[in-house]
C-alpha positions in Angstrom: 71.1 131.7 185.3 69.0 134.4 183.8 68.2 134.2 179.8 68.1 137.4 177.7 66.6 137.5 174.4 67.6 140.2 172.0 69.9 141.4 169.2 72.5 144.0 168.4 71.4 147.6 168.3 68.2 147.0 170.3 66.7 147.6 173.4 68.2 144.5 175.0 71.4 146.8 175.1 69.9 148.6 178.2 69.1 145.1 180.0 72.3 143.8 179.3 74.1 146.9 180.7 71.9 146.7 183.7 72.7 143.0 184.4 76.6 143.8 184.0 76.1 146.7 186.4 74.3 144.4 189.0 76.9 141.6 188.2 74.4 139.1 187.5 75.4 136.2 185.0 73.1 135.4 182.1 72.9 133.6 179.0 72.4 135.8 175.8 70.1 134.3 173.0 70.4 136.3 169.8 66.8 136.5 169.0 64.3 139.2 167.0 61.0 139.1 165.4 62.6 140.0 162.1 65.1 137.5 162.3 64.0 134.0 161.2 65.8 131.3 162.9 66.4 129.3 166.0 66.5 132.3 168.2 63.2 133.6 167.1 61.6 130.2 167.4 62.8 130.1 171.2 61.7 133.9 171.8 58.3 132.8 170.5 58.0 130.2 173.1 58.3 132.5 176.1 56.9 135.7 174.4 54.2 135.1 171.9 54.5 138.8 170.7 58.4 138.0 169.9 59.2 141.3 171.3 62.8 141.9 172.6 64.2 142.5 175.3 62.7 139.3 177.0 64.5 138.1 180.3 63.7 134.8 181.7 64.5 134.5 185.5 66.3 131.4 186.8 62.8 130.0 188.3 61.4 130.2 184.7 59.5 133.3 185.3 59.1 135.4 181.9 59.7 139.2 182.0 59.1 141.5 179.1 58.8 145.4 178.5 62.1 147.1 179.0 60.8 149.4 181.9 59.3 146.3 183.7 62.7 144.3 183.5 64.5 147.4 184.6 62.3 147.9 187.6 62.5 144.5 188.6 66.2 144.4 188.3 66.6 147.7 190.6 64.2 146.3 193.2 66.2 143.1 193.4 69.6 144.7 193.3 71.4 146.4 196.1 69.8 149.5 196.9 71.2 152.6 194.9 72.6 150.4 192.4 70.0 150.5 189.4 67.2 152.5 191.4 68.0 155.4 194.0 67.7 154.0 197.8 65.5 157.2 198.6 61.9 156.5 198.2 61.2 159.9 196.6 64.1 159.7 193.9 63.3 156.2 193.4 59.7 157.2 192.6 60.9 159.6 190.0 63.3 157.1 188.5 60.2 154.8 188.1 58.4 157.5 186.5 61.1 158.4 184.1 61.3 154.6 183.0 57.8 154.6 182.4 57.8 157.8 180.6 60.6 156.6 178.2 58.6 153.4 177.6 55.5 154.9 176.9 56.4 158.0 175.1 59.7 157.5 173.4 60.2 153.7 173.0 56.6 153.4 171.8 57.0 156.1 169.1 59.9 153.9 167.6 57.6 151.3 167.0 55.2 153.4 164.8 58.2 154.9 163.0 59.5 151.6 162.1 56.2 150.0 161.1 53.8 152.7 160.2 51.6 150.5 158.1 50.5 148.8 161.4 48.6 152.1 162.2 46.9 152.9 159.0 44.5 151.0 156.6 45.1 151.4 153.6 48.8 152.7 153.9 50.4 153.9 150.9 53.9 155.2 150.8 52.8 158.9 151.2 50.8 158.1 154.1 53.8 156.0 155.8 56.2 159.2 155.3 53.6 161.4 156.8 52.9 159.3 159.9 56.8 158.7 160.3 57.6 162.4 160.0 54.7 163.4 162.6 55.8 160.6 164.8 59.4 161.6 164.7 58.5 165.2 165.6 56.5 164.1 168.6 59.2 161.9 169.8 61.7 164.7 169.6 59.5 166.7 171.7 59.0 163.9 174.2 62.9 163.8 174.6 63.1 167.5 175.0 60.7 167.3 178.0 62.5 164.3 179.3 65.8 166.1 179.3 64.2 169.2 181.1 62.6 167.0 183.8 64.9 164.2 184.4 68.1 164.4 182.1 70.5 166.4 184.7 69.9 164.1 187.5 72.0 161.0 186.1 74.9 159.8 187.9 77.0 159.2 184.8 80.0 157.8 186.8 77.3 155.2 188.4 74.5 154.9 185.7 71.1 153.4 187.1 68.3 151.9 185.1 66.9 155.2 183.9 70.2 156.5 182.6 70.9 153.1 180.8 67.3 152.9 179.3 67.4 156.7 178.1 70.9 156.3 176.8 69.9 153.6 174.6 66.5 154.7 173.4 67.7 158.1 172.3 70.2 156.6 170.0 67.4 155.9 167.5 65.3 158.1 165.0 67.4 161.2 165.0 67.0 162.0 168.7 70.8 162.3 169.5 71.7 165.0 166.9 68.5 166.9 168.1 69.5 166.5 171.4 73.1 167.8 170.8 71.8 170.7 169.1 68.7 171.7 171.7 69.8 170.2 174.9 73.6 170.0 174.8 74.1 169.5 178.6 71.9 166.4 178.5 73.4 165.1 175.3 76.9 165.4 177.1 75.2 163.3 180.1 74.3 160.5 177.7 77.8 160.6 176.2 79.2 160.1 179.7 77.0 157.3 180.4 78.1 155.4 177.3 81.9 156.1 178.6 81.4 154.2 181.9 83.3 151.1 181.5 80.7 148.5 182.0 78.5 150.4 179.8 81.1 151.0 177.1 81.9 147.3 176.8 78.2 146.3 176.1 77.9 149.2 173.8 80.9 148.2 172.0 79.1 144.9 171.1 75.9 146.5 170.1 77.2 149.5 168.2 80.7 148.3 166.9 
């Protein structure tokens, strides 16, 4: 049995949706670094950074980092389910997963915790860091939409579609995409409406 550490509205939604799409049974542990309690205590035992999602495989192997987890699940699931079967398309999907993790997902941490990137850091500095990072985040999404966004199979979403659909829900990215990249925004909505994904998203964003 797999064990997934995460909480509502977090990046663990993408991993949960991938596990459901792959038909893999798992135990969910409600845990996050900002939620004191037994879940966080258990999470810290397997991931000292306390980051979610964290996935523990049946043999005890610990996987962290959303892109790495999704790549592993894609490579161990039937070809074409979470990662494309063709080598070139698969390479581009992996590129896209790392792009989201390195550019879009990483920016969220700065927006949420600007004080980690400046010392001293007063409220004015925090606001300036958030504003600049959000502007950069939205530019990253514009580039992503142009390079990767229209290649999703919304009816059978793979790992890249799942991660992009979750991470784009944060920091005002969806309204920006709806206004500036409406075709890509429509693709994200179609991914959310896929039955298996919709059930997961309903739990995370009721």
